[in-house]
N, C-alpha and C positions, 0 to 999 in steps of 0.2 A: 561492440563499442563499450568502453568503460566510462561510467558516469559516477562522480564522487560526491560525497557529502561530508561537511565538517561543521562542528558546532562547539562553541564555548558557552558557559553558563551566564557570563556577565557581559554587559554591553558598555561598561564604564572604562574600558581600556586596560583593566587590570589583568585580563586574560587575552592571549593572542591566538590567532588561528594558524600562525606560521608553521608550527610543528606538524599539525595535521595536513596542511596544504602541501608541505614539502614531501611528506610521506606518501600522499596520494599521487603526486607528480612522479615520484620515484617508482611508484607501482605501475606507471604507464597511463595515468589519467591526464588528459589534456587540461591545461590550466583553465581554459574557457568552458570546461565541462564540470567544474567543481561548484557545487551549490553550498551556500553557507548560511548559518544562523548565529546570532548572538542572543541567546535566550535560554532560559531554564528548560531542561528536558521534561519538566513536569507540565509545561504548557501544552494544551491540546493542539493549538495551531502554531506551526512554525513555518513562516512564508518560504524559507529556503528549502525545507524538507518537502513541503507541499508541491513546490515548483519542480523539485527533483523527481518526485514520484510521478508527476504528470509527464515529465520528459522521457521517462523510461519506456522502452518499447521491447517487444519479445526479441530475445536473443542478446539484449544488453546485459551487462554485469554492473551491479550496484556496488560501489566500493566505499567502505567506511574505515576509519582508523581503528576504532574500538566499538564494540556492541553498545556500550552505554551512550555513545554519541547518537544512536538511532532511536532506541526505545525509551519510553517514559517509565515502563516497568515491564515485568515478564509478560503480562497479558498483552500489552500493546506490542511488544517485540514479536511474540509468537504470531499475532494477528497480521503484523506487517510482513513478516517472512512468509506466511502462508499466502498472503495476497500476491507477493512477488512470484511465488512458485506458480500460482494459478495464471499469472500473466506471462509466464515463460521468461521471467527475468532472474538472472543469477545473482548471488550475493557473495562478496569477498570481504573478509575482515582481516586487517593488516596486523593488529597487535592485541595484546591483552588476552583474557581468558577465551575469547572467541576466535583467536588467530588461526585455529585449525579449520575454520569455515572458509572453503573456497570451492565453489561448485564446478570449477574447471578440473578438479582432481577427484579421484575415486573416494578418498577419505572425506573430502569436503562434501561430496554428494551424500555420503553416509550421514554426516552431521546434519546436513540440510534436511535429510529425510527424517531425522529425529525431531527436528523442529516441526516438520509437517505432521508427524505422528502426535506431537503434543497439541498441535492445533486441532487435529481430528478428534483427539480425546476431549478437548475443551468443547468442540462443537457437539459431541455426543452428550456431554453433561448438560449443555444448554438445551439441547433437544429434549432430554429427559425432563429437565425442569419445566420446559415449555409444555410438554404433554401433560405433566402433572398439574400445571397451572390451568390449562384448558379444561381438563377433567373437573377441577375444582370449580371453575367458572360455569361449566355446563350444569353442574350440580346445583348452582345457585341461580340458574336461569339465564346466564350470560353466554354469548357465543364469541368464538374467536376464529382465526383462520390463518392461512399461510400468507407470507409477504406478497405484495403485488409483483407481477411480472411486467417486463417492458412491453409497452404498446407503442404504436406509431406516434401518438401525441407526446408521450413521455420521451420517446427517442429524439424527436425534433427539439424538444425543450433541452434535453441533455446535450445535444450537439451544439446548440447555440450557447448554452452556459459554459461548456468545457472549452469553447473557443476563446473565452475570456480568461486570461492568465490569473486573474484574481479569484477565480472560482475554486473552492475547496471541494474536492471530489466527495469526501465523506459527508459534508454538509448538503451537497446536491443530492446525494443518494438518500439521505434522510428525508429531504423535502419531497422526493419522488416516491418515497415509501419502498425503496428497493435497497439491496446491499451494494456496497462498493464493488464487490466482485462482479455482480450483475451489470453494474454500470460500465465497467471496463470490458465486459464481454461484448458490448455493443458499440462502444465509443472509445476512440483513442484519447490520449491526454490533451491533444490539440483541437479536439472537437470533430475530427474526421471520423467517418463511420467505418466500422469493421464489418467483416463478411456477414455475421448474423444480423447486424443492423441493416445492411443493404438488402438482405433477403426479406426483412420485415417491410422495408420501404417498397421493394418490388412487388410484394404480395398486395400491399395497400393500393399501389398504382394500377394493378390489374383488376 
């Protein structure tokens, strides 16, 4: 299934979504599966994008007109693409510098892999900085640790919260003390439980 996203930077009517919407429909995206925002790409929370990301399921393809419609900056873009890859969601870009990205093709998968490599490189840098920070903290008598893992209580909270369309996955993950990737590993965008989450519930019930 193709799910599209379109965005313009101004909500005053001076910019229209028609061009992007037409391009998405021409690419095969159903009109009722196009999510939209009228907001600056610099905003952390865009309701249309948040709803779109929640609606995506493994096997879906996320379609955007240009890469700059999706990411606030390179760091955000790489993180988003990496999250899509982890969730089994493809990405297709229709125009601009990223038009070669289409994970339904061999070349597109190659480019997608480059994004994944960039994300992995970024994670390694973060891990290196974290290890250095923990070492410095221990030297000063402070302790740190790994992020929390999902437990049954957190899972039930996540299921309830994700069932609300107003919930932002990134905010929920921060409140629970886990990563967004971990959240989506256990819970779907609509709040239904995934296999690892069901396994956790079954173990608790027994």
